[in-house]
Every structure is written in structure tokens, then in C-alpha cells.
PyMOL Python script that loads the backbone (N, CA, C, O; Angstrom):
from pymol import cmd

cmd.read_pdbstr("""\
ATOM      1  N   MET A   1      -8.718  -7.171  16.913  1.00  0.00           N
ATOM      2  CA  MET A   1      -8.910  -6.040  16.509  1.00  0.00           C
ATOM      3  C   MET A   1      -8.739  -5.881  14.965  1.00  0.00           C
ATOM      4  O   MET A   1      -8.037  -6.744  14.437  1.00  0.00           O
ATOM      5  N   TYR A   2      -9.120  -5.186  14.382  1.00  0.00           N
ATOM      6  CA  TYR A   2      -8.622  -5.097  12.338  1.00  0.00           C
ATOM      7  C   TYR A   2      -8.782  -3.731  12.220  1.00  0.00           C
ATOM      8  O   TYR A   2      -9.739  -3.021  12.532  1.00  0.00           O
ATOM      9  N   LEU A   3      -7.205  -3.329  11.492  1.00  0.00           N
ATOM     10  CA  LEU A   3      -6.726  -2.274  10.932  1.00  0.00           C
ATOM     11  C   LEU A   3      -6.566  -2.156   9.980  1.00  0.00           C
ATOM     12  O   LEU A   3      -5.550  -2.826   9.796  1.00  0.00           O
ATOM     13  N   VAL A   4      -7.025  -1.469   8.469  1.00  0.00           N
ATOM     14  CA  VAL A   4      -5.827  -0.728   7.308  1.00  0.00           C
ATOM     15  C   VAL A   4      -5.378  -0.026   7.777  1.00  0.00           C
ATOM     16  O   VAL A   4      -5.785   0.858   8.531  1.00  0.00           O
ATOM     17  N   ARG A   5      -3.606  -0.519   7.094  1.00  0.00           N
ATOM     18  CA  ARG A   5      -2.625   1.304   7.092  1.00  0.00           C
ATOM     19  C   ARG A   5      -2.468   0.863   5.362  1.00  0.00           C
ATOM     20  O   ARG A   5      -2.797  -0.042   4.595  1.00  0.00           O
ATOM     21  N   ASP A   6      -1.541   2.517   5.361  1.00  0.00           N
ATOM     22  CA  ASP A   6      -0.580   2.814   5.464  1.00  0.00           C
ATOM     23  C   ASP A   6       0.694   3.331   5.169  1.00  0.00           C
ATOM     24  O   ASP A   6       0.711   4.420   4.594  1.00  0.00           O
ATOM     25  N   ASP A   7       1.521   2.913   5.374  1.00  0.00           N
ATOM     26  CA  ASP A   7       2.394   1.837   4.995  1.00  0.00           C
ATOM     27  C   ASP A   7       2.767   0.380   6.154  1.00  0.00           C
ATOM     28  O   ASP A   7       3.279  -0.738   6.104  1.00  0.00           O
ATOM     29  N   GLY A   8       1.955   1.535   7.378  1.00  0.00           N
ATOM     30  CA  GLY A   8       2.393   0.919   8.440  1.00  0.00           C
ATOM     31  C   GLY A   8       1.695   1.619   9.696  1.00  0.00           C
ATOM     32  O   GLY A   8       1.197   2.742   9.767  1.00  0.00           O
ATOM     33  N   ALA A   9       1.802   0.665  10.618  1.00  0.00           N
ATOM     34  CA  ALA A   9       1.008   1.499  11.907  1.00  0.00           C
ATOM     35  C   ALA A   9       1.399   0.850  12.987  1.00  0.00           C
ATOM     36  O   ALA A   9       1.797  -0.314  13.041  1.00  0.00           O
ATOM     37  N   VAL A  10       1.237   1.920  14.194  1.00  0.00           N
ATOM     38  CA  VAL A  10       1.153   1.329  15.520  1.00  0.00           C
ATOM     39  C   VAL A  10       0.685   1.276  16.534  1.00  0.00           C
ATOM     40  O   VAL A  10       1.108   2.301  17.068  1.00  0.00           O
ATOM     41  N   VAL A  11      -0.231   0.539  17.579  1.00  0.00           N
ATOM     42  CA  VAL A  11      -1.232   0.806  18.435  1.00  0.00           C
ATOM     43  C   VAL A  11      -1.229   0.841  19.474  1.00  0.00           C
ATOM     44  O   VAL A  11      -0.359   0.261  20.123  1.00  0.00           O
ATOM     45  N   TRP A  12      -2.014   1.404  19.924  1.00  0.00           N
ATOM     46  CA  TRP A  12      -1.630   2.244  21.816  1.00  0.00           C
ATOM     47  C   TRP A  12      -2.933   1.859  22.155  1.00  0.00           C
ATOM     48  O   TRP A  12      -3.889   2.066  21.408  1.00  0.00           O
ATOM     49  N   LEU A  13      -3.055   1.091  23.675  1.00  0.00           N
ATOM     50  CA  LEU A  13      -3.949   0.813  24.513  1.00  0.00           C
ATOM     51  C   LEU A  13      -4.213   1.709  25.242  1.00  0.00           C
ATOM     52  O   LEU A  13      -3.788   1.377  26.349  1.00  0.00           O
ATOM     53  N   ASN A  14      -4.522   2.358  25.277  1.00  0.00           N
ATOM     54  CA  ASN A  14      -4.395   3.428  27.235  1.00  0.00           C
ATOM     55  C   ASN A  14      -2.621   3.496  27.658  1.00  0.00           C
ATOM     56  O   ASN A  14      -2.405   3.845  28.818  1.00  0.00           O
ATOM     57  N   GLY A  15      -1.938   3.324  27.178  1.00  0.00           N
ATOM     58  CA  GLY A  15      -1.212   4.159  27.095  1.00  0.00           C
ATOM     59  C   GLY A  15       0.046   3.257  26.844  1.00  0.00           C
ATOM     60  O   GLY A  15       1.210   3.635  26.980  1.00  0.00           O
ATOM     61  N   LYS A  16      -0.365   1.999  26.455  1.00  0.00           N
ATOM     62  CA  LYS A  16       0.922   0.476  26.164  1.00  0.00           C
ATOM     63  C   LYS A  16       0.325   0.062  24.463  1.00  0.00           C
ATOM     64  O   LYS A  16      -0.658  -0.048  23.730  1.00  0.00           O
ATOM     65  N   GLU A  17       2.109  -0.065  24.607  1.00  0.00           N
ATOM     66  CA  GLU A  17       1.929  -0.136  22.999  1.00  0.00           C
ATOM     67  C   GLU A  17       1.311  -1.427  23.041  1.00  0.00           C
ATOM     68  O   GLU A  17       1.847  -2.209  23.827  1.00  0.00           O
ATOM     69  N   VAL A  18      -0.267  -2.113  22.022  1.00  0.00           N
ATOM     70  CA  VAL A  18      -0.043  -3.838  21.687  1.00  0.00           C
ATOM     71  C   VAL A  18      -0.240  -4.301  20.374  1.00  0.00           C
ATOM     72  O   VAL A  18      -0.769  -5.350  20.007  1.00  0.00           O
ATOM     73  N   TRP A  19       0.477  -2.971  19.411  1.00  0.00           N
ATOM     74  CA  TRP A  19       0.071  -4.092  18.263  1.00  0.00           C
ATOM     75  C   TRP A  19       1.315  -3.323  17.296  1.00  0.00           C
ATOM     76  O   TRP A  19       1.230  -2.128  17.012  1.00  0.00           O
ATOM     77  N   ARG A  20       2.221  -4.001  16.939  1.00  0.00           N
ATOM     78  CA  ARG A  20       3.065  -3.211  15.363  1.00  0.00           C
ATOM     79  C   ARG A  20       2.794  -3.550  14.193  1.00  0.00           C
ATOM     80  O   ARG A  20       2.442  -4.661  14.588  1.00  0.00           O
ATOM     81  N   SER A  21       2.583  -3.634  12.770  1.00  0.00           N
ATOM     82  CA  SER A  21       1.765  -3.728  11.470  1.00  0.00           C
ATOM     83  C   SER A  21       2.826  -3.229  10.936  1.00  0.00           C
ATOM     84  O   SER A  21       3.057  -2.037  11.139  1.00  0.00           O
ATOM     85  N   ASN A  22       3.526  -3.838  10.308  1.00  0.00           N
ATOM     86  CA  ASN A  22       4.768  -2.964   9.075  1.00  0.00           C
ATOM     87  C   ASN A  22       5.893  -2.444   9.991  1.00  0.00           C
ATOM     88  O   ASN A  22       6.688  -1.546   9.712  1.00  0.00           O
ATOM     89  N   LEU A  23       5.859  -2.821  10.595  1.00  0.00           N
ATOM     90  CA  LEU A  23       7.125  -1.474  11.292  1.00  0.00           C
ATOM     91  C   LEU A  23       8.395  -2.380  11.871  1.00  0.00           C
ATOM     92  O   LEU A  23       8.584  -3.552  11.545  1.00  0.00           O
ATOM     93  N   PRO A  24       9.043  -1.795  12.582  1.00  0.00           N
ATOM     94  CA  PRO A  24      10.314  -3.045  13.241  1.00  0.00           C
ATOM     95  C   PRO A  24       9.522  -3.578  14.432  1.00  0.00           C
ATOM     96  O   PRO A  24       8.465  -3.081  14.822  1.00  0.00           O
ATOM     97  N   VAL A  25       9.794  -4.052  14.675  1.00  0.00           N
ATOM     98  CA  VAL A  25       9.920  -4.927  16.082  1.00  0.00           C
ATOM     99  C   VAL A  25      10.724  -4.804  17.486  1.00  0.00           C
ATOM    100  O   VAL A  25      10.904  -5.606  18.402  1.00  0.00           O
ATOM    101  N   GLU A  26      11.009  -3.864  17.335  1.00  0.00           N
ATOM    102  CA  GLU A  26      11.567  -3.414  18.579  1.00  0.00           C
ATOM    103  C   GLU A  26      12.563  -1.569  17.796  1.00  0.00           C
ATOM    104  O   GLU A  26      13.016  -1.300  16.684  1.00  0.00           O
ATOM    105  N   GLY A  27      12.483  -0.788  19.096  1.00  0.00           N
ATOM    106  CA  GLY A  27      12.248   1.013  18.911  1.00  0.00           C
ATOM    107  C   GLY A  27      11.881   1.240  19.008  1.00  0.00           C
ATOM    108  O   GLY A  27      10.813   0.636  19.104  1.00  0.00           O
ATOM    109  N   ALA A  28      11.955   2.576  19.191  1.00  0.00           N
ATOM    110  CA  ALA A  28      11.421   3.450  19.613  1.00  0.00           C
ATOM    111  C   ALA A  28      10.540   4.043  17.918  1.00  0.00           C
ATOM    112  O   ALA A  28      11.137   4.606  17.000  1.00  0.00           O
ATOM    113  N   ILE A  29       9.143   3.723  17.933  1.00  0.00           N
ATOM    114  CA  ILE A  29       8.747   4.654  16.953  1.00  0.00           C
ATOM    115  C   ILE A  29       8.622   5.891  17.029  1.00  0.00           C
ATOM    116  O   ILE A  29       8.953   6.297  18.142  1.00  0.00           O
ATOM    117  N   ASP A  30       8.191   6.912  16.137  1.00  0.00           N
ATOM    118  CA  ASP A  30       8.174   8.214  15.791  1.00  0.00           C
ATOM    119  C   ASP A  30       7.850   8.343  14.207  1.00  0.00           C
ATOM    120  O   ASP A  30       7.933   7.591  13.236  1.00  0.00           O
ATOM    121  N   PHE A  31       7.428   9.713  14.447  1.00  0.00           N
ATOM    122  CA  PHE A  31       6.150   9.763  13.041  1.00  0.00           C
ATOM    123  C   PHE A  31       7.366   9.585  11.350  1.00  0.00           C
ATOM    124  O   PHE A  31       7.221   9.623  10.128  1.00  0.00           O
ATOM    125  N   GLY A  32       8.205   9.440  12.102  1.00  0.00           N
ATOM    126  CA  GLY A  32       9.722   9.475  10.850  1.00  0.00           C
ATOM    127  C   GLY A  32      10.584   7.689  10.390  1.00  0.00           C
ATOM    128  O   GLY A  32      11.464   7.400   9.579  1.00  0.00           O
ATOM    129  N   THR A  33       9.593   6.665  11.606  1.00  0.00           N
ATOM    130  CA  THR A  33      10.333   5.352  11.418  1.00  0.00           C
ATOM    131  C   THR A  33       9.447   5.384   9.972  1.00  0.00           C
ATOM    132  O   THR A  33       8.557   6.189   9.697  1.00  0.00           O
ATOM    133  N   TRP A  34       9.935   4.305   9.152  1.00  0.00           N
ATOM    134  CA  TRP A  34      10.336   3.037   7.416  1.00  0.00           C
ATOM    135  C   TRP A  34       9.565   2.177   8.266  1.00  0.00           C
ATOM    136  O   TRP A  34       9.897   1.675   9.340  1.00  0.00           O
ATOM    137  N   ALA A  35       8.366   2.067   7.561  1.00  0.00           N
ATOM    138  CA  ALA A  35       7.975   0.782   7.605  1.00  0.00           C
ATOM    139  C   ALA A  35       9.417  -0.141   7.480  1.00  0.00           C
ATOM    140  O   ALA A  35      10.599   0.197   7.413  1.00  0.00           O
ATOM    141  N   THR A  36       8.629  -1.673   7.482  1.00  0.00           N
ATOM    142  CA  THR A  36       9.191  -2.448   6.523  1.00  0.00           C
ATOM    143  C   THR A  36       9.423  -3.029   4.932  1.00  0.00           C
ATOM    144  O   THR A  36      10.430  -3.320   4.286  1.00  0.00           O
ATOM    145  N   ALA A  37       8.256  -3.041   4.700  1.00  0.00           N
ATOM    146  CA  ALA A  37       8.350  -2.937   3.328  1.00  0.00           C
ATOM    147  C   ALA A  37       6.967  -2.187   2.826  1.00  0.00           C
ATOM    148  O   ALA A  37       5.877  -2.307   3.386  1.00  0.00           O
ATOM    149  N   ALA A  38       7.331  -1.113   1.249  1.00  0.00           N
ATOM    150  CA  ALA A  38       6.690  -0.646   0.767  1.00  0.00           C
ATOM    151  C   ALA A  38       4.731  -1.419   0.576  1.00  0.00           C
ATOM    152  O   ALA A  38       4.763  -2.633   0.372  1.00  0.00           O
ATOM    153  N   VAL A  39       3.605  -0.949   0.621  1.00  0.00           N
ATOM    154  CA  VAL A  39       2.556  -1.067   0.388  1.00  0.00           C
ATOM    155  C   VAL A  39       1.981  -0.467  -0.471  1.00  0.00           C
ATOM    156  O   VAL A  39       1.693   0.680  -0.128  1.00  0.00           O
ATOM    157  N   SER A  40       1.463  -0.944  -2.176  1.00  0.00           N
ATOM    158  CA  SER A  40       0.809  -0.482  -2.804  1.00  0.00           C
ATOM    159  C   SER A  40      -0.373  -1.338  -3.301  1.00  0.00           C
ATOM    160  O   SER A  40      -0.950  -2.259  -2.721  1.00  0.00           O
ATOM    161  N   GLY A  41      -0.618  -0.738  -4.672  1.00  0.00           N
ATOM    162  CA  GLY A  41      -2.238  -1.240  -4.696  1.00  0.00           C
ATOM    163  C   GLY A  41      -3.560  -1.786  -3.543  1.00  0.00           C
ATOM    164  O   GLY A  41      -4.059  -1.287  -2.534  1.00  0.00           O
ATOM    165  N   THR A  42      -3.742  -2.833  -4.179  1.00  0.00           N
ATOM    166  CA  THR A  42      -4.639  -3.545  -3.011  1.00  0.00           C
ATOM    167  C   THR A  42      -4.275  -3.925  -1.490  1.00  0.00           C
ATOM    168  O   THR A  42      -5.156  -4.542  -0.892  1.00  0.00           O
ATOM    169  N   ASP A  43      -3.025  -3.622  -0.746  1.00  0.00           N
ATOM    170  CA  ASP A  43      -3.103  -3.858  -0.328  1.00  0.00           C
ATOM    171  C   ASP A  43      -2.900  -2.392   0.669  1.00  0.00           C
ATOM    172  O   ASP A  43      -2.164  -2.133   1.621  1.00  0.00           O
ATOM    173  N   GLU A  44      -3.861  -1.677  -0.021  1.00  0.00           N
ATOM    174  CA  GLU A  44      -3.471  -0.285   0.510  1.00  0.00           C
ATOM    175  C   GLU A  44      -5.078   0.033   1.268  1.00  0.00           C
ATOM    176  O   GLU A  44      -5.460   0.936   2.013  1.00  0.00           O
ATOM    177  N   SER A  45      -5.825  -1.271   0.632  1.00  0.00           N
ATOM    178  CA  SER A  45      -7.372  -1.043   1.676  1.00  0.00           C
ATOM    179  C   SER A  45      -7.419  -2.152   2.236  1.00  0.00           C
ATOM    180  O   SER A  45      -8.621  -2.416   2.247  1.00  0.00           O
ATOM    181  N   THR A  46      -6.700  -3.244   2.866  1.00  0.00           N
ATOM    182  CA  THR A  46      -6.660  -4.790   2.633  1.00  0.00           C
ATOM    183  C   THR A  46      -6.972  -3.803   4.114  1.00  0.00           C
ATOM    184  O   THR A  46      -6.798  -2.588   4.203  1.00  0.00           O
ATOM    185  N   PHE A  47      -7.472  -4.731   5.195  1.00  0.00           N
ATOM    186  CA  PHE A  47      -7.577  -5.439   6.795  1.00  0.00           C
ATOM    187  C   PHE A  47      -7.007  -6.532   7.460  1.00  0.00           C
ATOM    188  O   PHE A  47      -7.397  -7.697   7.391  1.00  0.00           O
ATOM    189  N   PHE A  48      -5.626  -5.896   8.409  1.00  0.00           N
ATOM    190  CA  PHE A  48      -4.943  -6.407   8.876  1.00  0.00           C
ATOM    191  C   PHE A  48      -5.970  -6.789   9.975  1.00  0.00           C
ATOM    192  O   PHE A  48      -6.796  -6.029  10.480  1.00  0.00           O
ATOM    193  N   ASP A  49      -5.721  -8.444  10.328  1.00  0.00           N
ATOM    194  CA  ASP A  49      -6.366  -8.776  12.042  1.00  0.00           C
ATOM    195  C   ASP A  49      -4.812  -9.413  12.678  1.00  0.00           C
ATOM    196  O   ASP A  49      -3.802  -9.960  12.235  1.00  0.00           O
ATOM    197  N   GLN A  50      -5.505  -8.830  14.330  1.00  0.00           N
ATOM    198  CA  GLN A  50      -4.845  -8.694  16.011  1.00  0.00           C
ATOM    199  C   GLN A  50      -5.966  -9.216  16.990  1.00  0.00           C
ATOM    200  O   GLN A  50      -6.950  -8.648  17.465  1.00  0.00           O
ATOM    201  N   THR A  51      -5.519 -10.384  17.114  1.00  0.00           N
ATOM    202  CA  THR A  51      -6.399 -10.427  18.994  1.00  0.00           C
ATOM    203  C   THR A  51      -5.765  -9.483  19.876  1.00  0.00           C
ATOM    204  O   THR A  51      -4.569  -9.774  19.882  1.00  0.00           O
ATOM    205  N   LEU A  52      -5.978  -8.509  20.613  1.00  0.00           N
ATOM    206  CA  LEU A  52      -5.825  -7.994  21.439  1.00  0.00           C
ATOM    207  C   LEU A  52      -5.964  -8.773  22.484  1.00  0.00           C
ATOM    208  O   LEU A  52      -6.909  -9.561  22.482  1.00  0.00           O
ATOM    209  N   ASP A  53      -4.800  -8.718  23.930  1.00  0.00           N
ATOM    210  CA  ASP A  53      -5.243  -9.616  25.312  1.00  0.00           C
ATOM    211  C   ASP A  53      -6.200  -7.874  25.772  1.00  0.00           C
ATOM    212  O   ASP A  53      -6.025  -6.656  25.826  1.00  0.00           O
ATOM    213  N   PRO A  54      -7.235  -8.968  26.004  1.00  0.00           N
ATOM    214  CA  PRO A  54      -8.251  -8.278  27.296  1.00  0.00           C
ATOM    215  C   PRO A  54      -7.530  -7.792  28.459  1.00  0.00           C
ATOM    216  O   PRO A  54      -6.873  -6.874  27.968  1.00  0.00           O
ATOM    217  N   ALA A  55      -7.450  -7.803  28.801  1.00  0.00           N
ATOM    218  CA  ALA A  55      -7.067  -7.697  30.019  1.00  0.00           C
ATOM    219  C   ALA A  55      -6.092  -5.829  29.854  1.00  0.00           C
ATOM    220  O   ALA A  55      -6.043  -4.868  30.622  1.00  0.00           O
ATOM    221  N   ASN A  56      -5.519  -6.076  28.554  1.00  0.00           N
ATOM    222  CA  ASN A  56      -5.076  -4.322  28.699  1.00  0.00           C
ATOM    223  C   ASN A  56      -6.479  -3.177  28.615  1.00  0.00           C
ATOM    224  O   ASN A  56      -6.415  -1.994  28.280  1.00  0.00           O
ATOM    225  N   LEU A  57      -7.911  -4.070  29.095  1.00  0.00           N
ATOM    226  CA  LEU A  57      -9.069  -2.949  28.536  1.00  0.00           C
ATOM    227  C   LEU A  57      -9.431  -3.014  30.163  1.00  0.00           C
ATOM    228  O   LEU A  57      -9.463  -4.017  30.877  1.00  0.00           O
ATOM    229  N   ARG A  58      -9.779  -1.178  30.638  1.00  0.00           N
ATOM    230  CA  ARG A  58     -10.152  -0.826  32.081  1.00  0.00           C
ATOM    231  C   ARG A  58     -11.540  -0.175  32.233  1.00  0.00           C
ATOM    232  O   ARG A  58     -12.108   0.769  31.685  1.00  0.00           O
ATOM    233  N   ALA A  59     -11.849  -1.036  33.171  1.00  0.00           N
ATOM    234  CA  ALA A  59     -13.405  -0.500  33.880  1.00  0.00           C
ATOM    235  C   ALA A  59     -13.604   0.626  33.487  1.00  0.00           C
ATOM    236  O   ALA A  59     -12.906   1.498  34.003  1.00  0.00           O
ATOM    237  N   GLY A  60     -14.334   0.925  32.729  1.00  0.00           N
ATOM    238  CA  GLY A  60     -15.013   2.756  32.034  1.00  0.00           C
ATOM    239  C   GLY A  60     -14.272   3.293  30.543  1.00  0.00           C
ATOM    240  O   GLY A  60     -14.117   2.800  29.426  1.00  0.00           O
ATOM    241  N   ARG A  61     -14.155   3.725  30.766  1.00  0.00           N
ATOM    242  CA  ARG A  61     -13.199   4.846  29.127  1.00  0.00           C
ATOM    243  C   ARG A  61     -11.620   4.257  29.492  1.00  0.00           C
ATOM    244  O   ARG A  61     -10.888   4.147  30.475  1.00  0.00           O
ATOM    245  N   ASN A  62     -11.604   3.956  28.028  1.00  0.00           N
ATOM    246  CA  ASN A  62     -10.452   3.210  27.633  1.00  0.00           C
ATOM    247  C   ASN A  62      -9.907   4.328  25.666  1.00  0.00           C
ATOM    248  O   ASN A  62     -10.678   4.680  24.773  1.00  0.00           O
ATOM    249  N   VAL A  63      -8.103   4.547  25.774  1.00  0.00           N
ATOM    250  CA  VAL A  63      -8.452   5.063  25.657  1.00  0.00           C
ATOM    251  C   VAL A  63      -6.975   4.608  24.063  1.00  0.00           C
ATOM    252  O   VAL A  63      -5.861   4.316  24.498  1.00  0.00           O
ATOM    253  N   LEU A  64      -7.140   4.604  22.503  1.00  0.00           N
ATOM    254  CA  LEU A  64      -7.384   3.902  21.661  1.00  0.00           C
ATOM    255  C   LEU A  64      -6.259   4.823  21.045  1.00  0.00           C
ATOM    256  O   LEU A  64      -6.596   6.006  20.996  1.00  0.00           O
ATOM    257  N   ALA A  65      -4.942   4.529  20.543  1.00  0.00           N
ATOM    258  CA  ALA A  65      -4.046   5.343  19.496  1.00  0.00           C
ATOM    259  C   ALA A  65      -3.275   4.774  18.621  1.00  0.00           C
ATOM    260  O   ALA A  65      -2.400   3.940  18.853  1.00  0.00           O
ATOM    261  N   ILE A  66      -3.632   5.276  17.466  1.00  0.00           N
ATOM    262  CA  ILE A  66      -3.052   4.448  16.121  1.00  0.00           C
ATOM    263  C   ILE A  66      -1.907   5.835  15.842  1.00  0.00           C
ATOM    264  O   ILE A  66      -1.883   7.010  16.209  1.00  0.00           O
ATOM    265  N   GLU A  67      -1.253   5.183  15.213  1.00  0.00           N
ATOM    266  CA  GLU A  67       0.119   6.372  15.002  1.00  0.00           C
ATOM    267  C   GLU A  67       0.601   5.789  13.909  1.00  0.00           C
ATOM    268  O   GLU A  67       1.595   6.251  13.350  1.00  0.00           O
TER     269      GLU A  67
END
""", "prot")
cmd.dss("prot")
cmd.show_as("cartoon", "prot")
cmd.util.cbc("prot")
cmd.orient("prot")
């Protein structure tokens, strides 16, 4: 999976959290959670990549959510 984010993002697949990018590694995440580092300049358009476990996919419709 490739992700462009500013400053951080958390990714859920089918209701399961599968990736945090530039966010605290533990604890609850909500709209007020701060990124672990500020991002600016070209980093705001950088693609970050992560391999997701295909076992998290379902047959049929899958739902991807990012906050």
C-alpha cells in the first residue's frame, strides 16, 4: 500500500487497524491525536509504503478507512 499523508495517518482494513504512519505506536487514535513529527515541504507529497497482510482481506467487498 502507498500512502501520502500530512502529518500522520492511521489505516483500517475491514475494521482492523493495519498501519500507523507518523503517529504514536500505542494508544487510541482520534481527530486530536498529534503526529510524532511535523511534516513540511516535499515530505507532504512523499509516498510512504507498507506491505499489508493479505489475510486481512475478505472475499467480496472490503472497506479501507484512513484518518
